[in-house]
C-alpha positions in Angstrom: 13.3 8.3 -14.5 13.5 7.3 -10.9 10.7 7.3 -8.4 10.4 6.7 -4.7 6.7 5.6 -4.2 5.2 5.6 -0.8 1.7 4.2 0.0 0.2 6.9 2.3 -2.8 7.5 4.4 -2.2 11.2 3.8 0.6 13.5 2.5 1.2 17.1 1.9 3.8 19.5 0.5 4.4 22.9 1.9 6.3 25.9 0.4 7.3 28.8 2.6 5.3 27.4 5.5 2.0 27.2 3.6 0.4 24.0 2.4 0.7 23.9 -1.4 -0.9 20.5 -2.0 -2.3 17.6 0.0 -3.9 14.2 -0.6 -5.6 11.6 1.5 -5.2 7.9 0.8 -3.0 7.2 -2.1 0.6 7.5 -3.3 3.3 10.0 -2.6 5.8 10.0 -5.5 9.3 11.6 -5.3 10.2 11.9 -9.0 13.7 12.3 -10.4 14.2 13.0 -14.1 17.5 11.7 -15.3 19.8 12.7 -18.1 18.6 11.1 -21.3 15.0 10.6 -20.2 12.2 11.4 -22.6 8.4 11.4 -22.7 8.4 7.7 -23.3 9.8 7.0 -19.8 7.3 9.3 -18.2 4.3 7.6 -19.9 5.5 4.1 -19.1 6.4 5.0 -15.5 3.0 6.6 -15.0 1.3 3.5 -16.3 3.4 1.2 -14.0 2.8 3.5 -11.0 -0.9 3.8 -11.4 -1.4 0.1 -12.0 0.6 -1.2 -9.0 -1.4 -3.5 -6.8 -0.1 -2.3 -3.5 -3.2 -1.5 -1.5 -4.6 -4.2 0.8 -7.9 -6.0 0.2 -10.3 -7.4 2.8 -7.9 -10.3 3.5 -4.9 -8.0 4.1 -3.2 -8.9 0.8 -1.6 -6.3 -1.4 -4.1 -6.9 -4.2 -5.7 -3.5 -5.1 -4.6 -0.7 -7.3 -4.9 3.0 -6.9 -8.1 2.9 -9.0 -9.6 0.2 -6.8 -9.3 2.3 -3.7 -10.1 5.6 -5.4 -6.7 6.9 -4.3 -4.9 10.1 -5.0 -1.4 10.9 -6.1 1.0 13.6 -5.0 4.1 14.0 -7.1 7.1 16.0 -5.9 10.1 16.7 -8.1 13.4 15.5 -6.6 16.6 15.9 -8.6 18.6 14.3 -5.7 17.4 10.9 -6.8 20.1 11.2 -9.4 22.8 11.4 -6.8 26.1 9.5 -7.4 27.6 8.8 -4.0 30.4 6.5 -5.2 33.3 9.0 -4.7 34.0 11.2 -1.7 31.4 12.5 0.7 29.6 15.1 -1.5 27.1 13.6 -4.0 27.4 14.4 -7.6 24.1 15.2 -9.4 25.4 15.0 -13.0 23.0 12.1 -13.6 20.0 14.3 -13.0 18.6 16.1 -16.0 19.1 19.9 -16.3 16.1 21.9 -15.2 15.2 23.1 -18.7 14.9 19.4 -19.7 13.5 18.0 -16.4 10.7 20.5 -15.8 8.7 19.8 -19.0 9.1 16.0 -18.5 7.9 16.4 -14.9 4.9 18.4 -16.1 4.1 15.8 -18.7 4.3 13.1 -16.0 1.7 14.9 -14.0 -0.5 15.0 -17.0 0.0 11.3 -17.7 -0.9 10.4 -14.1 -3.9 12.6 -14.2 -5.2 11.1 -17.4 -4.7 7.5 -16.1 -6.4 8.3 -12.7 -9.1 10.5 -14.1 -8.4 13.2 -11.5 -5.9 16.0 -11.2 -2.5 15.0 -9.9 -1.5 16.9 -6.8 2.1 18.2 -7.0 4.8 20.4 -5.6 6.4 23.3 -7.3 9.3 22.3 -9.6 12.7 23.5 -8.2 11.2 25.0 -5.0 12.4 24.3 -1.5 9.6 22.1 -0.2 8.7 20.4 3.1 7.0 17.1 2.5 4.9 15.5 5.3 3.4 12.0 5.1 1.8 9.2 7.0 3.3 6.1 5.4 0.7 3.3 5.3 2.3 0.0 6.0 5.0 1.2 5.7 5.1 0.5 2.0 7.9 2.2 0.0 9.0 1.1 -3.5 11.8 2.2 -5.8 11.0 2.4 -9.5 13.7 3.1 -12.1 12.9 3.0 -15.8 16.4 1.6 -16.5 15.9 -1.3 -14.1 12.3 -1.9 -15.3 13.4 -2.2 -18.9 11.4 0.9 -19.8 14.3 3.1 -20.9 13.7 4.3 -24.4 10.7 2.1 -25.2 7.6 3.6 -26.7 
């Protein structure tokens, strides 16, 4: 799995011009489910994500986690994170999991994040055309990839 994580003051996702979900202070996560991913990657990525100490303390140091600031999470599915742009000008998305595989893993990820934060995880609608708006706090933007984190296939 791949995730673009942004520390935000606020974020929202709209579908068809109507706000679908919104959060205040917390994390906006663009989540890409890759071919070969399983529930194990989702659990470990959710754990890593919710435990990141990327919120500032009283001294201005990134020392606080999502729980420390009572933050919220908004997760938006994004198959384009699997893009392969090595050849030509048009990206190939063969690295992204097929929707019938990706959707259940995306939904499990939402559940994992909710169980770790103790509150419902805000989200977009899988496969929908969405407009995402955010106020990036910092800006702080991180890339998490279970392959690079050594999480691939571990339970």
